[in-house]
C-alpha positions, 0 to 999 in steps of 0.5 A: 800053358801053365796050370795054375795050383787051386787050393783052399786058403783058410779054414778047416781045409787051409793048405788042401790043394783041389784038382783043376779042370783040364783044358781051358773051358774053366778060369779058376780064381786067384788066391788073391781075388779069393781071399778079397772076396772071403775079406768082403762078406762077413763069415756071419753071413754063411757060417752054418748056412746054405750057399750055391756056387754057380758055374762052379768049375773047380768048386774052389769058391764053395769049397772055401766057404765050407772049409771056413764054416758054411753047412752046406753047398750046391755045386752047379756047372754044364761042363761034364770035366768040371762036374768030375772035378767038383766031385773028386775035389769033394771026395778027397776033402770029405765033403760029400755029405754036405754038398750036392752036385748038379751037371746043368745049366744055369738058368734051369738049375735056378728054376730047380732049385726054387722049385725045391724052395731052397734059400741061400746065405750066399751065392757066388757067380763066377761065370767065364768071363765071356758070359753076357748073361749076368744080369739075367741070372741076377734077375732069376735069383731075385725073381725065384726069391733064392736069396735070404734076407740080408744074404749076399750075392759074390760076382767075379767078372772080368774089368770093365763089366756093366752091371747095374748098381740095383735090382729090385731089392738086389743092391750093390753093396760093394765093388773092388778090382783086382788087376783084370778081375772085378768083384761086385757084392750084392746084398738083398735089402728089403724095401724101407718106408 
């Protein structure tokens, strides 16, 4: 199987290559989809803010956000090889001082982050396409109040994945298809009178 080239596509680190995670446990986001994601979310949403890259894999989405001006990023994955590669990529790009990396299950990690009182401007959810707990993950993000007001959650899934358009204060803001991939952007909206 051919290894896909993973690189930073824009910002201060444009063109820098990222080490891939060996094996087939991760599926890196293609450049086309990554560019689409960052065209869908205004840079003001995350510039100088804090982000979360859950199911981080290589760390590609979080690193892209850092390259484009995000101040701090938390990377979480439960695969030991992915964690090793994330550390390797952050070190190679000089981003260790702006990053935290944790090996943990997504649900447990969200609970720990909530106990720390962290709120995120942008949250990237790019789980393995066979992952069936996205509604639960979105519910936990909402329940733990991890998204800042007017923050966004970027969800990358396989085409045909069924997700609700509204979950309490999380509202589907944008929904696009790119080949076999779907991108959904959820925004946190306060209840209007």
